[in-house]
C-alpha positions in Angstrom: 95.6 -28.8 -167.9 92.5 -30.6 -166.8 91.2 -30.6 -163.1 92.2 -34.2 -162.6 95.7 -33.7 -163.8 95.7 -30.5 -161.5 94.4 -32.6 -158.7 97.1 -35.0 -159.1 99.8 -32.6 -159.2 98.5 -31.0 -156.0 98.3 -34.5 -154.3 101.9 -35.1 -155.1 102.9 -31.7 -153.5 100.5 -32.4 -150.6 101.5 -35.9 -149.7 104.7 -34.5 -148.3 107.1 -36.6 -146.1 106.6 -36.2 -142.4 109.6 -35.1 -140.6 109.6 -37.9 -137.8 112.1 -36.1 -135.5 109.8 -33.1 -135.2 106.7 -35.2 -134.9 108.4 -37.3 -132.2 109.1 -34.2 -130.4 105.7 -32.8 -130.7 104.2 -36.1 -129.6 106.1 -36.0 -126.4 105.2 -32.4 -125.4 101.7 -31.9 -126.6 100.3 -35.4 -125.1 101.3 -33.9 -121.9 100.1 -30.3 -122.7 97.1 -30.9 -124.5 96.0 -34.3 -123.3 93.3 -36.3 -125.4 93.0 -33.1 -127.8 96.5 -33.7 -129.2 95.4 -37.0 -131.3 92.8 -35.2 -133.3 95.1 -32.0 -133.9 97.8 -34.3 -134.8 95.7 -36.1 -137.4 94.9 -32.8 -139.1 98.6 -31.3 -139.0 100.1 -34.5 -140.4 97.3 -34.8 -143.3 97.7 -31.8 -145.7 94.9 -33.0 -147.8 92.5 -31.9 -145.3 94.0 -28.4 -144.8 91.8 -25.4 -145.4 92.3 -21.9 -146.9 90.4 -18.8 -146.1 89.9 -15.9 -148.7 90.5 -12.5 -147.3 89.0 -9.9 -149.9 90.9 -6.8 -150.7 88.4 -3.9 -150.4 90.9 -1.6 -152.4 90.3 -4.0 -155.5 86.8 -5.0 -155.1 85.3 -7.8 -157.6 81.6 -8.6 -157.7 82.7 -11.4 -160.0 85.0 -12.9 -157.4 82.3 -12.7 -154.7 79.8 -14.4 -156.9 82.4 -17.2 -157.9 82.8 -17.7 -154.1 79.2 -18.1 -153.5 78.6 -20.4 -156.2 81.5 -22.6 -155.1 80.0 -22.8 -151.7 82.0 -20.3 -149.7 80.4 -18.5 -146.9 81.6 -15.7 -144.8 84.0 -17.1 -142.0 83.0 -14.5 -139.2 79.6 -13.9 -137.9 77.7 -10.5 -137.3 77.6 -11.0 -133.7 81.4 -10.5 -133.3 82.1 -7.4 -131.0 84.2 -6.0 -133.8 83.7 -6.8 -137.4 84.0 -3.8 -139.7 81.6 -4.0 -142.9 84.5 -3.6 -144.9 86.3 -6.6 -143.7 85.4 -9.7 -145.7 86.6 -13.3 -145.5 85.1 -16.3 -146.9 85.5 -20.2 -146.2 84.1 -23.1 -147.0 83.9 -26.7 -145.3 85.6 -28.9 -148.0 89.4 -28.8 -147.8 91.6 -27.5 -150.6 93.2 -24.2 -151.8 91.5 -21.7 -154.0 93.8 -20.8 -157.0 96.4 -18.0 -155.9 96.5 -14.8 -157.9 99.5 -13.8 -160.0 101.3 -10.7 -159.6 100.5 -8.3 -162.3 102.4 -4.9 -162.5 100.0 -1.9 -161.9 97.1 -3.9 -160.6 95.9 -4.7 -157.1 95.3 -8.2 -156.0 91.5 -9.0 -155.1 92.3 -11.6 -152.4 94.8 -13.0 -150.0 94.9 -16.7 -149.1 95.5 -17.3 -145.4 94.6 -19.6 -142.4 91.3 -18.2 -141.1 92.7 -18.3 -137.6 95.4 -15.9 -138.5 92.6 -13.1 -138.6 91.4 -13.5 -134.9 94.6 -11.3 -133.7 93.6 -8.8 -136.1 89.8 -8.8 -134.9 91.1 -8.8 -131.4 93.1 -5.6 -131.8 90.1 -3.8 -132.9 91.7 -1.1 -134.6 89.7 2.2 -135.3 90.2 4.9 -137.8 92.9 7.2 -136.8 94.8 5.0 -134.3 98.5 4.9 -134.7 99.3 1.2 -135.0 102.3 -0.9 -134.9 102.9 -4.4 -136.4 106.1 -5.3 -134.8 106.9 -8.6 -136.8 104.8 -8.0 -139.8 106.1 -10.4 -142.5 104.8 -11.7 -144.9 102.1 -9.2 -144.4 98.7 -11.0 -144.2 97.8 -9.5 -140.8 98.9 -6.0 -141.9 96.7 -6.3 -145.1 93.8 -7.6 -143.0 94.3 -4.6 -140.5 93.9 -2.0 -143.4 90.7 -3.9 -144.4 89.3 -2.9 -141.0 90.3 0.8 -140.7 92.5 3.7 -141.9 95.2 4.2 -139.1 96.6 7.5 -138.3 100.3 6.0 -138.7 100.9 2.5 -139.6 104.3 1.1 -139.0 104.9 -2.3 -140.4 108.3 -3.7 -138.9 110.4 -6.7 -140.0 113.9 -7.3 -138.7 114.6 -10.1 -141.1 116.1 -8.7 -144.6 114.4 -11.4 -146.8 111.0 -11.5 -145.0 111.0 -7.6 -145.1 111.3 -7.7 -149.0 108.4 -10.2 -148.9 106.4 -7.8 -146.6 107.0 -4.8 -149.0 105.8 -6.6 -151.9 102.7 -7.9 -150.1 101.8 -4.4 -149.2 102.5 -3.0 -152.7 100.0 -5.8 -154.1 97.3 -4.9 -151.8 97.3 -1.2 -150.8 96.5 1.5 -153.3 98.8 4.5 -153.8 97.5 7.3 -151.5 97.2 4.7 -148.7 100.6 3.5 -148.8 101.8 6.7 -147.7 100.3 6.4 -144.1 102.3 3.0 -144.0 105.9 2.9 -142.9 107.8 -0.2 -143.5 110.8 -0.3 -141.3 113.6 -3.0 -140.5 114.2 -2.7 -136.8 115.1 -5.1 -134.3 111.7 -5.4 -132.6 113.5 -5.7 -129.1 114.6 -2.3 -129.5 111.6 -0.5 -130.9 109.9 0.4 -127.3 113.2 2.3 -126.6 113.4 4.1 -130.1 109.6 4.9 -130.1 108.3 5.1 -126.4 104.6 5.4 -126.0 104.0 6.3 -129.7 101.1 3.7 -130.5 97.5 3.0 -129.6 97.6 -0.4 -130.7 100.6 -2.9 -131.3 100.4 -6.4 -132.7 103.2 -8.7 -131.6 102.8 -11.7 -134.2 105.9 -13.2 -132.6 108.5 -15.5 -134.4 107.6 -19.0 -132.9 107.7 -22.7 -133.6 105.6 -23.1 -136.8 104.2 -26.3 -135.9 102.4 -27.0 -139.1 105.4 -26.3 -141.5 108.1 -28.0 -139.1 106.4 -31.2 -139.4 107.1 -31.2 -143.0 110.8 -30.2 -142.8 112.7 -32.0 -145.5 116.0 -31.2 -144.0 116.5 -33.3 -141.1 119.6 -31.2 -139.7 117.6 -28.0 -140.2 114.7 -29.7 -138.3 117.0 -30.8 -135.4 118.6 -27.4 -135.2 115.2 -25.8 -135.0 114.1 -28.1 -132.2 117.2 -27.2 -130.5 116.8 -23.5 -130.9 113.1 -23.7 -130.2 114.2 -23.3 -126.3 115.4 -19.9 -126.7 112.2 -18.5 -128.5 110.3 -17.8 -125.2 113.3 -15.4 -124.3 112.8 -13.6 -127.5 109.1 -13.6 -127.2 109.4 -11.9 -123.9 111.6 -9.3 -125.0 109.4 -8.4 -128.0 106.6 -7.9 -125.7 108.5 -5.9 -123.2 109.5 -3.6 -126.2 105.8 -3.5 -127.5 104.6 -2.5 -124.1 107.2 0.3 -123.9 106.0 1.5 -127.5 102.2 1.6 -126.2 100.7 4.9 -124.9 98.9 4.5 -121.7 95.6 3.3 -122.3 96.8 1.4 -125.5 96.4 -2.2 -126.1 98.4 -5.2 -127.5 97.7 -8.3 -129.0 100.2 -11.2 -128.9 99.8 -14.3 -131.3 101.8 -17.2 -132.3 101.0 -20.1 -134.7 102.2 -22.9 -132.3 100.5 -25.1 -129.6 103.5 -24.7 -127.2 102.5 -23.6 -123.8 106.2 -22.2 -123.4 105.6 -19.6 -126.2 102.1 -18.9 -125.4 100.6 -18.8 -121.8 104.0 -18.9 -120.1 105.4 -15.8 -121.8 101.9 -14.0 -121.3 102.2 -15.0 -117.6 105.6 -13.8 -117.2 104.6 -10.5 -118.6 101.7 -10.1 -116.5 103.8 -11.1 -113.4 106.7 -8.7 -114.3 105.1 -5.7 -115.6 102.7 -3.8 -113.0 101.3 -1.5 -115.7 99.8 -4.3 -118.0 96.5 -5.8 -117.4 94.8 -8.7 -119.3 91.8 -7.8 -121.6 88.9 -10.2 -121.9 88.5 -11.8 -125.3 85.9 -14.4 -124.5 83.3 -12.7 -126.2 85.0 -12.9 -129.6 85.9 -16.6 -128.7 82.2 -17.2 -128.1 81.1 -15.5 -131.3 83.3 -17.4 -133.4 83.1 -21.0 -131.7 80.8 -22.2 -134.6 83.8 -22.0 -136.8 86.9 -22.4 -134.6 87.9 -25.1 -131.8 89.4 -23.8 -128.8 91.4 -25.7 -126.1 89.3 -25.6 -122.9 90.6 -24.1 -119.7 92.2 -21.0 -121.0 92.0 -17.7 -119.2 89.7 -15.0 -120.4 92.6 -12.9 -122.0 93.7 -15.8 -124.2 92.6 -18.5 -126.7 94.2 -21.2 -128.4 92.7 -22.4 -131.7 93.0 -26.3 -132.3 92.7 -27.7 -136.0 90.2 -30.4 -136.4 88.9 -32.0 -139.6 86.6 -29.6 -141.4 87.7 -26.8 -139.2 91.4 -27.2 -139.9 92.2 -23.7 -138.7 95.1 -23.0 -136.5 97.1 -23.7 -134.5 97.0 -20.0 -133.3 97.4 -18.5 -129.8 96.0 -15.1 -129.2 96.2 -13.0 -126.1 95.2 -9.4 -125.3 96.8 -6.9 -122.9 96.3 -3.4 -121.9 98.7 -0.7 -120.7 97.5 1.3 -117.7 
């Protein structure tokens, strides 16, 4: 098909119906929480034609041709060399214009060359700063983008990728198998445990833990085609902070003393972000906040952050031309 036919096909897909019940709900909450920042965030979230996608290269299947194509098409590295942590093997490309680079088909026996994602979803991985030989736990790992990104950064000693949900766990396994070569697969353990129980099952076993928690998915909920599902989600949304708190408590138990943890969500909701982290800091005497403001400062050219956040946290606000996020990131250390 011609590129214009393809564009029309994409446009049809992208001019999805807004879910009014979700928008009304967010409108109330986020006007209060974000103030004037909400209007421009809403304009991006409700207009998929301005959404952007980053391209994370797979170092296990390098392609000079792909990198060349990206340069020709106006892509540039997403992250500056000034970051406190940016391994040379970690390559991610973005461009200012919206639209999605073609996805890669799964080919048996061939590793994929790149992963398409929201560039903001790499910030939790960069904040975690995994080093070679460290034992790492990705507590809520599906669909697997952050696990794949972590393995672009370093070679962990043990890497446990956990996903409790059956369907999502299969998705995770498939992602890992399409990006990670055979010898390395052996250091990865995919588990299907209840994340709330991992701390008791595996106490003080990990140097680094990522808790990319189940959360309100603001971006996708705005386009829920099923009104009953949307309504149910908005009702059940109130129970998420309690689950997130329990996952964090479990992650802290699973950490070795001196180890660190990154918590992330893809919601703007304060109840699921700062509130949960503050509850942890106030109830766990062995946990300290870790300053991530250097990372935030280094990427401030490409990402817009909500002002007034504390030094151990950030919230990426989507805006036109930098449509990344929402993404909340907080870093904690176990004493």
